[in-house]
C-alpha positions in Angstrom: 101.6 119.8 95.6 99.1 120.8 98.3 98.4 124.5 98.7 98.8 126.2 102.0 95.1 125.9 102.6 95.2 122.2 102.5 97.6 121.2 105.2 97.7 117.8 106.8 95.9 119.2 109.8 93.0 120.7 107.8 92.7 117.4 105.9 91.7 115.7 109.1 89.1 118.4 109.7 88.9 121.6 111.8 89.0 121.4 115.6 88.9 124.6 117.6 90.6 125.2 121.0 87.8 126.0 123.5 90.2 127.2 126.1 91.9 129.8 124.0 88.6 131.0 122.5 86.7 131.1 125.8 89.4 132.5 128.1 90.6 135.2 125.7 87.0 136.1 124.7 85.9 136.3 128.4 88.9 138.4 129.4 88.3 141.0 126.7 84.6 141.0 127.4 85.3 141.6 131.0 87.6 144.5 130.1 85.0 146.2 127.9 82.3 145.7 130.6 84.6 147.2 133.3 85.3 150.2 131.1 81.6 150.7 130.6 80.6 150.3 134.2 83.6 152.0 135.9 85.5 154.0 133.3 87.5 156.1 135.7 88.6 153.2 137.9 89.5 151.1 134.8 91.4 154.0 133.3 93.4 154.5 136.5 94.2 150.8 136.7 95.4 150.7 133.1 97.5 153.8 133.6 99.1 152.3 136.7 99.8 149.0 134.9 101.1 150.9 131.9 103.5 152.9 134.1 104.7 149.7 135.9 105.2 147.8 132.6 107.2 150.6 130.9 109.4 151.2 134.0 110.3 147.6 134.6 110.3 146.2 131.0 111.0 149.2 128.9 114.8 148.7 128.6 114.2 145.0 128.0 111.9 145.8 125.1 114.3 148.2 123.6 117.2 145.7 123.7 115.0 142.8 122.6 113.7 144.6 119.5 117.1 146.0 118.6 118.7 142.5 119.0 116.0 140.9 116.9 116.8 143.3 114.0 120.5 142.8 114.3 120.4 139.0 114.5 118.0 138.8 111.6 120.2 141.1 109.5 123.2 138.9 110.2 121.4 135.7 109.3 119.8 137.2 106.1 123.2 138.1 104.7 125.0 135.0 105.9 125.0 131.7 103.9 121.7 130.8 105.7 120.0 133.6 103.7 119.6 131.2 100.8 117.5 128.7 102.9 114.1 128.3 101.4 111.3 128.3 104.0 107.9 126.6 104.1 108.6 123.2 102.5 107.8 124.4 98.9 109.9 125.8 96.1 107.3 128.2 94.6 105.9 131.2 96.5 102.1 131.1 96.8 101.6 134.9 96.2 103.2 137.2 93.7 105.8 139.6 95.1 103.7 142.8 94.8 100.6 141.2 96.5 102.8 139.6 99.2 104.5 142.8 100.1 101.2 144.7 100.0 99.7 142.2 102.5 102.8 142.6 104.7 102.8 146.4 104.7 99.1 146.7 105.7 99.5 144.6 108.9 101.3 147.3 110.9 101.3 150.5 108.9 97.5 150.4 108.8 97.2 150.1 112.6 97.7 153.8 113.0 100.2 155.0 110.4 97.7 157.2 108.6 97.3 159.7 111.4 100.6 159.1 113.3 102.4 159.9 110.0 100.9 163.4 110.1 101.1 163.9 113.8 104.3 162.4 115.1 106.8 164.3 112.9 105.1 167.7 113.7 105.0 166.8 117.4 108.7 166.1 117.5 109.3 169.3 115.4 107.3 171.5 117.8 108.9 169.8 120.8 112.2 168.1 120.0 113.0 164.7 121.7 114.7 165.4 125.1 118.2 164.3 124.1 118.1 166.9 121.2 116.1 169.7 122.8 119.3 171.8 123.5 120.8 171.0 120.0 118.0 171.9 117.6 115.5 174.7 117.4 113.3 174.3 114.4 114.6 174.8 110.9 116.1 172.1 108.6 118.0 170.4 111.4 114.9 170.2 113.7 112.8 168.8 110.9 115.4 166.1 110.1 115.6 165.1 113.8 111.8 165.0 114.1 111.5 162.7 111.1 114.4 160.5 112.1 112.8 159.9 115.5 109.7 158.8 113.8 111.7 156.5 111.5 113.2 154.8 114.6 109.7 154.2 116.1 108.1 153.0 112.9 111.0 151.7 110.9 113.4 148.7 110.9 113.1 147.9 114.6 109.3 147.8 114.6 109.0 145.7 111.4 111.7 143.3 112.4 109.9 142.1 115.5 107.3 140.4 113.3 108.9 139.9 109.9 112.1 138.3 111.2 113.1 135.6 113.6 109.6 134.7 114.9 108.4 134.2 111.3 111.2 131.8 110.5 110.7 129.8 113.7 107.0 129.6 113.0 107.5 128.5 109.4 110.0 125.8 110.4 107.7 124.5 113.2 104.7 124.3 110.8 106.8 122.5 108.3 107.6 119.9 111.0 103.9 119.5 111.8 103.4 122.1 114.6 100.3 124.3 114.5 100.3 127.8 113.1 99.9 129.3 116.6 102.0 131.6 118.9 102.9 128.6 121.1 105.0 127.2 118.2 107.6 129.8 119.0 108.4 127.7 122.0 108.7 124.5 120.0 112.5 124.5 119.7 112.7 124.6 123.6 109.8 122.4 124.7 109.3 120.1 121.7 106.0 118.4 120.9 104.6 118.8 124.4 104.0 122.5 123.8 100.9 121.4 121.8 99.1 120.5 125.1 101.2 122.1 127.8 99.6 124.9 129.8 102.5 127.2 128.9 101.4 126.9 125.2 97.8 127.9 126.2 99.1 130.9 128.2 101.2 131.9 125.2 98.3 131.8 122.8 95.9 133.6 125.1 98.4 136.4 125.9 99.0 136.9 122.2 95.3 137.0 121.4 94.7 139.6 124.1 97.6 141.7 122.8 96.5 141.7 119.2 92.8 142.2 120.0 93.6 145.2 122.2 96.0 146.5 119.6 93.3 146.2 116.9 90.2 147.3 118.7 92.0 150.5 120.0 92.8 151.8 116.5 89.3 150.8 115.2 87.7 153.0 117.9 90.2 155.7 117.6 89.7 155.7 113.8 86.0 156.2 114.4 86.7 159.3 116.4 89.2 160.6 113.9 87.0 160.1 110.8 84.0 161.6 112.5 86.1 164.6 113.5 87.4 165.1 109.9 83.9 164.7 108.4 82.5 167.2 110.9 85.1 169.8 110.2 85.2 169.4 106.4 81.7 168.3 105.5 79.5 169.5 108.3 78.4 166.0 109.6 77.6 165.8 113.3 80.4 164.6 115.4 78.2 162.4 117.5 78.4 158.9 119.0 75.9 157.7 116.3 78.1 158.8 113.5 81.2 157.3 115.1 79.4 154.0 115.6 78.1 153.9 112.1 81.6 154.5 110.7 83.0 151.6 112.8 80.1 149.3 111.9 80.5 150.0 108.2 84.2 149.3 108.5 83.5 146.1 110.3 81.0 145.0 107.7 83.6 145.6 104.9 86.1 143.6 106.8 83.6 140.8 107.5 82.8 140.5 103.8 86.5 140.3 103.1 86.9 137.7 105.8 84.2 135.4 104.4 85.7 135.7 100.9 88.9 134.0 102.0 92.6 135.0 102.3 93.1 134.5 98.5 90.5 137.1 97.7 89.6 139.4 100.5 93.0 140.3 102.0 94.7 140.4 98.6 92.0 142.7 97.2 92.2 145.1 100.2 95.9 145.1 100.3 96.3 146.0 96.6 93.7 148.7 97.0 95.6 150.0 100.0 98.8 150.5 97.9 97.2 152.2 95.0 94.9 154.6 96.9 97.8 155.4 99.3 100.1 156.2 96.4 97.5 158.4 94.9 97.1 160.3 98.2 100.8 160.8 98.6 101.2 161.9 95.0 98.5 164.5 95.3 99.6 165.9 98.7 103.3 166.1 97.8 102.4 167.4 94.3 100.5 170.3 95.8 103.1 171.0 98.4 106.9 171.1 97.8 108.4 168.0 96.2 112.0 169.3 96.4 111.5 170.1 100.1 110.1 166.6 100.8 112.8 164.8 98.9 115.6 166.9 100.6 114.0 166.3 104.0 113.9 162.6 103.4 117.6 162.5 102.6 118.5 164.6 105.6 116.3 162.6 107.9 117.8 159.3 106.6 121.3 160.6 107.3 120.3 161.6 110.9 118.5 158.2 111.3 121.6 156.3 110.3 123.9 158.4 112.6 121.6 158.5 115.6 119.9 155.1 115.2 121.3 153.6 118.4 121.1 156.7 120.6 117.4 157.2 119.6 116.5 153.5 119.9 118.2 153.0 123.3 117.5 156.4 124.9 116.7 156.0 128.6 116.5 159.6 129.9 113.1 161.2 130.2 110.8 158.5 131.6 107.6 160.4 130.8 108.6 161.1 127.2 109.7 157.4 126.8 106.4 156.1 128.0 104.4 158.4 125.7 106.5 157.7 122.6 109.2 155.1 122.3 108.0 152.5 124.8 104.4 152.9 123.8 105.2 152.1 120.2 107.7 149.4 121.0 105.3 147.7 123.4 102.5 148.0 120.8 104.6 146.5 118.0 106.0 143.8 120.3 102.4 142.8 121.3 101.6 142.4 117.6 104.8 140.4 116.9 103.7 136.8 117.3 100.5 137.4 115.4 102.3 139.1 112.7 104.6 136.1 112.6 101.6 133.8 112.2 100.3 135.9 109.3 103.6 136.3 107.6 104.4 132.6 107.9 101.0 131.9 106.4 101.7 134.0 103.3 105.5 133.5 102.9 105.9 129.9 102.0 108.4 129.2 99.3 110.5 132.3 100.0 114.1 132.4 101.2 115.3 133.8 104.5 116.9 136.8 102.7 113.7 137.3 100.7 111.6 137.4 103.8 114.0 139.8 105.5 113.9 142.2 102.5 110.2 141.9 101.9 108.9 141.8 105.4 111.4 144.2 107.2 113.4 146.3 104.7 110.8 147.2 102.1 108.0 147.9 104.6 110.4 150.1 106.6 111.4 152.1 103.6 107.7 152.4 102.5 106.8 153.6 106.0 109.5 156.2 106.1 108.5 157.5 102.7 104.9 157.6 103.9 105.8 159.6 107.1 108.0 161.9 105.0 105.2 162.6 102.5 102.6 163.4 105.2 104.7 164.7 108.1 107.2 166.4 105.9 104.4 168.3 104.1 103.1 169.4 107.5 106.6 170.6 108.5 106.9 172.5 105.2 103.5 174.2 105.8 104.5 175.0 109.4 107.8 176.6 108.3 106.0 178.7 105.7 103.5 179.9 108.2 104.2 179.1 111.9 101.2 177.9 113.8 99.4 176.5 110.8 99.9 172.9 112.0 101.2 173.2 115.5 98.4 175.4 116.6 95.5 172.9 115.8 97.7 170.0 117.0 98.3 171.7 120.4 94.6 172.5 120.7 92.9 169.3 119.5 95.7 166.7 119.4 96.3 163.9 116.9 93.3 164.3 114.4 93.9 168.0 114.1 97.4 167.5 112.6 96.2 165.5 109.6 93.2 167.8 109.1 95.4 171.0 109.4 97.6 169.7 106.6 94.6 169.1 104.4 93.1 172.5 105.2 96.3 174.3 104.3 96.4 172.7 100.8 94.1 173.3 97.8 91.3 170.9 97.1 90.8 170.3 100.8 87.4 168.5 100.4 88.8 166.0 97.8 91.9 165.4 99.9 89.7 164.8 102.9 87.6 162.2 101.1 90.8 160.5 99.8 92.4 160.4 103.3 89.2 159.0 104.8 89.1 156.3 102.1 92.8 155.4 102.7 92.3 155.2 106.4 89.2 153.0 106.1 90.7 150.6 103.6 93.9 150.4 105.6 92.2 149.5 108.8 89.7 147.1 107.2 92.6 145.1 105.8 94.3 145.0 109.3 91.0 143.9 110.9 90.8 141.2 108.2 94.3 139.9 108.6 94.2 140.1 112.4 90.9 138.2 112.5 92.6 135.5 110.6 95.5 135.2 112.9 93.3 135.2 116.0 91.1 132.5 114.5 94.1 130.4 113.7 95.4 130.7 117.2 92.0 129.4 118.4 92.4 126.2 116.4 93.9 122.9 117.5 94.2 121.9 113.9 93.0 122.9 110.5 92.2 126.2 108.9 89.6 128.3 110.7 86.3 128.6 109.0 85.0 131.9 107.6 82.4 132.0 110.4 85.1 131.8 113.1 87.1 134.6 111.5 83.9 136.6 111.1 83.1 136.1 114.8 86.4 137.7 115.8 86.1 140.4 113.2 82.6 141.4 114.3 83.4 141.0 117.9 86.3 143.5 117.7 84.1 146.0 115.9 81.4 145.7 118.5 83.9 146.1 121.3 85.1 149.3 119.7 81.5 150.6 119.4 80.9 149.7 123.1 84.1 151.5 124.3 83.0 154.7 122.4 80.2 155.0 125.0 82.9 155.6 127.5 84.4 158.3 125.3 87.9 158.8 124.0 89.3 157.6 127.3 87.9 154.1 126.8 89.7 153.7 123.5 92.9 155.2 124.9 92.8 152.9 127.9 92.6 149.9 125.5 95.5 151.3 123.5 97.5 151.5 126.6 96.4 148.1 127.7 98.4 146.6 124.8 101.6 147.8 126.4 100.7 145.8 129.5 100.0 142.7 127.4 103.4 143.1 125.8 105.0 141.9 129.0 104.3 138.2 128.5 104.6 138.5 124.8 108.1 139.9 125.2 109.1 136.8 127.1 107.7 134.6 124.4 109.7 136.4 121.7 113.0 136.2 123.6 114.1 132.6 122.7 114.0 133.3 119.0 117.3 135.2 119.4 119.1 131.9 119.9 116.8 129.2 118.5 116.5 130.5 115.0 120.1 129.9 114.0 120.2 126.2 114.8 116.9 125.7 112.9 118.4 127.5 109.8 121.6 125.5 110.1 119.7 122.2 110.0 117.6 123.4 107.0 120.8 124.5 105.2 122.2 121.0 105.6 118.9 119.5 104.3 118.9 121.8 101.3 122.6 121.2 100.5 123.6 124.8 101.1 126.2 123.8 103.7 127.9 120.5 104.4 126.9 118.6 107.5 129.3 118.9 110.4 130.9 115.6 111.4 129.7 114.3 114.8 131.5 112.2 117.3 130.0 108.9 116.0 130.8 110.0 112.4 127.1 110.1 111.4 127.2 113.8 110.6 124.7 116.5 111.4 121.0 116.0 111.1 117.8 118.0 111.2 115.7 117.6 114.3 112.7 115.4 114.1 109.2 117.0 114.3 109.0 118.5 117.8 112.6 117.6 118.8 114.0 120.4 120.9 116.9 122.2 119.3 120.3 120.9 120.5 119.1 117.4 121.4 120.4 114.7 119.1 118.4 111.7 118.3 119.8 108.3 119.2 
């Protein structure tokens, strides 16, 4: 049996899509140049676009992401949960390696520092709908963590590791390319290969994932430089920040050139073990009983307040800063995450993909946030102002650093956290370079040089934006919310196209009996590229 790397398309040779590569590359280059030439004007334009996107599409994003999670959950535990995806009976990657690669795609994009900062932010200033109900203490801590769980948990992971992945895998099995446009295949059929709508879908998704990757790269350069300056006395200058990013890009580029079976696997496994070591050390030196108890209490609040937190529409400013920012960010990543998950999940069942790409990563993320953020809350309760003071003064990077400085072995912990952050983001840069390169191909697997081009390009873009200062990187992070507008429309059809595809596959695999048709021929699976719901003659 052919491996995933030797598809029918790649057997005919590689052929890139110049439109997607040139247009998406030109638009991102124009954005970077505009930020360098007129940073204030660009920042104002992005802020205005961000506000407009959140106001007009915020409720839609909340409902879309919630519906995606609900529909996938129902399908996974229905009879269609036994459908095996990808056209092969044997998974390509071992379960631990597969889940490790899945987890690093989203958690690495900012989870290291958000895990320390978001819980303490919600603890210091409770979400608006609970501001009059909690006032610090155990209840305030549980609400703070539960709100973080809603942002980074099941809803966020389901947008990529659910319906879009299944539609993508079925389309590829039927001969469609591993590109975002394939999400429209059930509606448009084979013509989506060459239709301008397919090109727009690919370009929109490339822009969203480039913005969502370059932003954290640049932001990480600022954060690591800040920590190294405070703990080890290194100068917090542009040169140091640029060297950090260039070093990170070099590591990712080497991983890219070594291939998906070596580079991404190696970085993903390293992520897991180093992150576990960091969690064990931090929690071990803090209060394990407190953290365990807080996780249980926060999980109970999360279950009880899941819908109110996910669908809250009250404070518009708070929503834009927190819920809608994260939901727009994750939604922008969705199609590219689906491309990557489809690439590594062949041979797994629908239920297996749901558990391994939505449930397990969500639980891991919640444990990660509890370990870092919960420790910060424990330190804050013991000595008020220990964490909230630095956070209020210096923002996001100060929360993680304040936690380290309040614990023994601060220097060793600082080194370990820097290593975790660097490896996490290197693996994300690697996997996202792959998905962008795949989306730039008409057929065949992208070469290592094409992947390295996107990898190095994103690293250089982050270095360039640092010249603008923190505002340039933050403008790019906000820009991903704007790019989520077309991406959100692309993800919508999966809510109703996934079920018919799974039903046809269940018939093919003998899981369910075919339904009798009017002419007595029974049900049938659609031909390659045949729109769902149209029977062949």
